[in-house]
C-alpha positions in Angstrom: -55.3 -45.5 12.5 -55.6 -47.6 15.9 -56.7 -50.9 13.8 -53.7 -50.8 11.7 -51.7 -50.6 14.8 -53.2 -53.7 16.4 -53.4 -55.3 13.1 -49.5 -55.0 13.1 -49.1 -56.1 16.8 -51.0 -59.1 16.4 -48.5 -60.2 13.5 -45.5 -59.3 15.5 -46.8 -61.2 18.3 -47.5 -64.1 16.4 -44.1 -64.3 14.6 -42.3 -63.7 18.2 -44.3 -66.3 20.0 -43.7 -69.0 17.2 -39.8 -68.2 17.4 -40.1 -69.0 21.0 -42.4 -72.4 20.5 -39.7 -73.0 18.2 -37.1 -73.2 20.8 -39.6 -74.6 23.6 -40.4 -77.8 21.2 -36.6 -78.5 20.5 -35.9 -78.5 24.6 -38.8 -80.5 24.9 -38.2 -83.1 21.8 -41.6 -82.2 20.7 -40.4 -83.0 17.4 -42.1 -84.8 14.4 -40.1 -87.6 13.1 -40.8 -88.7 9.6 -42.3 -92.0 9.2 -44.0 -93.8 6.5 -47.0 -92.1 6.7 -45.0 -88.3 6.9 -45.1 -86.2 4.1 -41.9 -84.5 5.5 -38.4 -86.0 5.4 -36.4 -84.0 8.1 -37.4 -84.2 11.9 -39.0 -80.7 12.8 -40.3 -79.0 15.8 -44.3 -79.1 16.2 -46.7 -76.8 18.2 -46.2 -73.9 16.7 -49.7 -73.0 16.3 -50.6 -72.1 19.4 -48.9 -68.8 18.5 -52.0 -68.3 16.1 -54.2 -69.2 19.0 -52.9 -67.1 21.9 -52.4 -63.9 19.6 -55.8 -64.1 17.9 -57.9 -65.0 21.0 -55.6 -61.9 23.1 -57.0 -59.5 20.4 -60.5 -60.1 20.7 -61.3 -58.4 23.4 -59.5 -55.2 21.8 -61.9 -55.8 19.0 -65.0 -55.6 21.1 -63.5 -52.8 22.6 -63.1 -50.7 19.7 -66.8 -52.0 18.4 -65.3 -54.3 15.9 -67.1 -57.4 17.0 -70.1 -58.2 19.1 -70.1 -59.8 22.1 -71.8 -63.1 21.4 -69.2 -63.6 18.7 -66.5 -63.0 20.7 -67.7 -65.4 23.4 -68.5 -67.7 20.7 -64.8 -67.9 19.6 -62.9 -67.9 22.6 -64.6 -70.1 24.4 -65.1 -72.8 21.6 -61.8 -71.9 19.8 -59.9 -72.3 23.4 -61.4 -75.5 24.0 -60.2 -76.9 20.8 -56.9 -75.7 21.4 -56.4 -77.0 24.6 -57.4 -80.7 23.5 -55.1 -80.1 20.3 -52.4 -79.3 22.4 -52.8 -81.7 24.9 -53.0 -84.0 21.7 -49.6 -82.9 20.5 -48.0 -83.8 23.9 -49.8 -87.1 25.0 -51.9 -88.9 22.7 -55.6 -88.3 23.6 -58.4 -91.2 22.7 -60.5 -89.9 19.4 -63.7 -90.1 21.2 -62.7 -88.4 23.8 -61.5 -85.1 21.7 -64.7 -85.6 19.4 -66.8 -85.1 22.4 -64.6 -82.1 23.2 -65.2 -80.8 19.4 -68.8 -81.3 19.7 -69.1 -79.2 22.9 -66.7 -76.6 21.5 -69.1 -76.3 18.3 -72.5 -76.3 20.9 -71.1 -73.5 22.9 -70.6 -71.1 19.6 -73.8 -71.8 18.4 -75.6 -71.1 21.3 -73.5 -67.9 21.2 -74.3 -67.5 17.5 -77.8 -67.9 17.6 -78.0 -71.3 15.9 -77.9 -71.5 12.1 -79.0 -68.4 10.1 -81.9 -68.7 7.8 -80.0 -70.0 4.6 -80.4 -68.5 0.8 -81.4 -72.1 -1.4 -82.4 -71.8 -5.0 -83.6 -68.3 -4.8 -85.5 -68.5 -1.5 -84.7 -68.0 2.1 -85.4 -71.3 4.2 -84.9 -71.7 8.0 -84.1 -75.3 8.7 -84.8 -74.7 12.7 -83.1 -77.2 14.8 -82.4 -79.4 11.8 -80.1 -76.6 10.6 -78.6 -76.3 14.2 -77.6 -80.0 13.7 -76.1 -79.3 10.1 -74.3 -76.5 11.7 -72.9 -78.4 14.5 -71.5 -81.2 12.3 -70.0 -78.6 10.1 -68.1 -77.2 12.7 -66.7 -80.2 14.2 -65.8 -81.4 10.5 -64.6 -78.2 9.7 -62.1 -78.1 12.6 -61.1 -82.1 11.9 -60.4 -81.4 8.2 -58.1 -78.5 8.6 -56.4 -80.9 10.4 -56.3 -83.8 7.9 -55.5 -81.0 5.7 -52.2 -80.0 7.5 -49.8 -82.1 5.8 -46.9 -80.6 4.2 -44.9 -77.2 4.6 -46.9 -73.9 4.4 -50.6 -75.3 2.9 -53.0 -74.6 6.3 -51.4 -71.3 6.6 -51.6 -70.2 2.9 -55.2 -71.8 2.9 -56.5 -69.6 6.2 -54.2 -66.5 4.6 -56.1 -66.5 1.5 -59.3 -67.3 2.5 -59.8 -64.6 5.2 -58.3 -62.3 2.4 -60.9 -63.3 -0.2 -63.8 -62.7 2.2 -62.3 -59.4 3.6 -62.2 -58.2 -0.2 -65.7 -59.2 -1.1 -66.9 -58.0 2.1 -65.4 -54.6 1.2 -66.5 -54.3 -1.9 -70.0 -55.5 -1.2 -70.6 -53.3 1.8 -70.6 -55.5 4.8 -67.4 -53.6 6.4 -68.6 -55.2 9.7 -67.3 -58.4 8.3 -63.6 -57.2 7.4 -62.2 -57.0 10.9 -61.7 -60.2 12.8 -60.9 -62.0 9.7 -57.9 -59.5 9.0 -56.8 -60.1 12.8 -57.2 -64.0 12.0 -54.9 -63.3 9.1 -52.4 -61.8 10.6 -51.7 -63.9 13.6 -51.4 -66.9 10.7 -49.1 -65.1 8.6 -46.9 -64.5 11.8 -46.8 -68.2 12.4 -46.4 -68.4 8.6 -43.0 -66.9 8.6 -41.5 -70.0 10.1 -44.0 -72.3 8.3 -43.5 -71.6 4.6 -41.5 -74.3 2.8 -39.3 -75.7 3.7 -40.8 -75.1 7.5 -38.9 -74.6 10.5 -42.0 -75.3 12.7 -45.2 -77.0 12.3 -48.8 -76.1 13.4 -49.6 -79.1 15.0 -53.1 -80.0 16.2 -53.7 -76.7 18.6 -53.2 -74.6 15.9 -54.9 -76.5 12.6 -58.2 -77.4 14.4 -58.2 -73.8 15.9 -57.9 -72.3 12.5 -60.8 -75.0 11.0 -63.1 -73.9 14.5 -62.4 -70.3 14.0 -63.0 -70.1 10.4 -66.3 -72.2 10.1 -67.7 -69.8 12.8 -67.3 -66.9 11.0 -68.9 -68.2 8.2 -71.7 -69.2 10.1 -71.6 -66.0 11.9 -71.3 -64.0 8.6 -74.4 -65.5 7.6 -76.6 -63.4 10.0 -75.4 -60.3 8.3 -76.2 -61.9 5.0 -76.8 -65.1 3.8 -74.8 -65.2 0.9 -71.9 -64.9 2.6 -71.9 -68.0 4.2 -71.6 -69.5 0.5 -68.7 -66.9 -0.2 -66.8 -68.7 3.0 -67.7 -72.2 1.6 -66.1 -70.7 -1.8 -62.8 -69.7 -0.7 -62.3 -73.0 1.9 -63.5 -75.4 -1.2 -59.8 -76.5 -1.9 -59.7 -77.9 1.6 -63.5 -79.2 1.5 -63.1 -81.0 -1.4 -60.1 -82.7 -1.0 -61.0 -83.7 2.9 -64.2 -84.9 2.6 -63.8 -86.7 -1.1 -61.1 -88.4 0.6 -63.0 -89.1 3.5 -65.8 -90.6 1.6 -63.4 -92.5 -0.4 -62.2 -94.5 2.6 -65.2 -95.0 4.3 -67.1 -96.7 1.1 -64.0 -98.8 1.0 -63.9 -99.5 5.0 -60.9 -98.0 5.9 -60.1 -96.7 9.5 -60.7 -93.1 9.7 -58.9 -92.5 12.5 -55.7 -94.2 11.1 -53.0 -91.7 9.8 -52.5 -91.8 6.0 -50.9 -90.0 2.8 -54.1 -90.4 0.4 -55.2 -86.5 0.2 -54.9 -85.0 -3.4 -52.8 -82.3 -2.1 -50.2 -85.3 -0.4 -50.1 -87.3 -3.7 -49.5 -83.9 -5.8 -46.5 -83.2 -3.4 -45.0 -86.8 -3.7 -45.8 -86.4 -7.8 -44.0 -83.1 -8.2 -41.4 -83.6 -5.3 -42.0 -80.2 -3.8 -44.5 -78.8 -0.8 -43.7 -74.9 -2.2 -45.4 -75.9 -5.7 -48.3 -77.6 -4.1 -48.8 -74.5 -1.3 -48.5 -72.2 -4.5 -50.7 -73.8 -6.5 -53.4 -73.8 -4.3 -52.9 -70.1 -3.4 -53.4 -69.7 -7.3 -56.8 -71.6 -7.4 -58.0 -69.8 -4.4 -57.1 -65.8 -6.1 -57.4 -67.1 -9.6 -60.5 -69.3 -9.1 -62.6 -69.4 -6.1 -62.5 -65.5 -5.6 -64.2 -64.4 -8.5 -66.9 -66.8 -7.8 -67.1 -65.6 -4.6 -67.5 -62.4 -5.4 -70.0 -62.8 -8.2 -71.9 -64.1 -5.3 -71.3 -62.2 -2.8 -72.5 -59.1 -5.1 -75.5 -61.4 -5.7 -74.7 -61.9 -9.6 -74.8 -65.8 -9.1 -76.9 -67.8 -7.4 -75.3 -69.2 -4.2 -75.2 -72.8 -4.7 -74.6 -72.3 -8.5 -71.5 -70.5 -7.2 -70.5 -73.7 -4.9 -71.3 -76.2 -7.6 -68.9 -74.4 -10.3 -66.3 -73.9 -7.7 -66.6 -77.7 -6.3 -66.6 -79.4 -9.8 -63.3 -78.5 -10.9 -61.7 -79.3 -7.5 -63.6 -82.3 -7.5 -62.1 -83.0 -11.0 -58.7 -82.1 -9.2 -58.9 -84.5 -6.2 -60.0 -87.6 -8.7 -57.1 -86.7 -11.2 -54.5 -87.1 -8.0 -56.7 -90.1 -6.9 -57.6 -88.5 -3.3 -58.5 -91.3 -1.1 -57.3 -93.7 -3.3 -54.9 -96.9 -1.9 -51.3 -95.8 -1.3 -49.0 -97.7 -2.5 -46.5 -99.9 -0.3 
């Protein structure tokens, strides 16, 4: 019963902190003013994601005391997540050069991997393979890419919040069904923290997440996925499947922009979700479509992988191919019309 009261407290704390942050942003003129690269049309306060950061990080010692998470996971999430959030917060208040942000992101990723013990042995083609130091490099790149792609995908009302909640709830359900209760508690707390903010961010958004929140979310979700692999290798793939909508859209868009020679640090509106929001003239429709994809398509595949009824790589392949086709349909990464 104690856990559920803590869960409620996290939601309420995030909800109330977002309210305070909205007032702070208005007073300090931390406003996202629409421009040619924006997907919104109304000036909106930003920086509300700090509520997610504070409410989630503050509950980690409680979860450790209740024996719902290990000390190593707590240190990985708290230290790395706090650094990512500080960098994002500073960038929200004044631009930080991309190279320094990226350096900080790699330091945060290295810190998390140190406490996690590196990349766990992976389940590949029916065998368990330990990639050693090369696997740790891959894991570091994965952490940095996940936190940045989450920032890229936080471009329309409610989308980043909805994706995090769907991924967490999806993994929680799979973990409970397949018999890994230790993987339930932390994602539930993260979902509660995001939901408190999400109340204010659901279309039409009253406040935006900002880099502090989006980067933090991407980082935490990636750390949770790597931590899960140490308990059960297939659970890493469960996370990858549940996060597929964001991974495919952001990665395919970046790939096409790199091939074309575009500056990857330049703001743009060429992700599939951005094209879709302009086509349907609605943020809410696109956000709810992603929620539907998560639960109607991705979650059943994640469950089959978790139950070991489907090879992990097959599950990821089946999950990603329709997502890739959707990204191509919406011309993700294509040249934007003037």
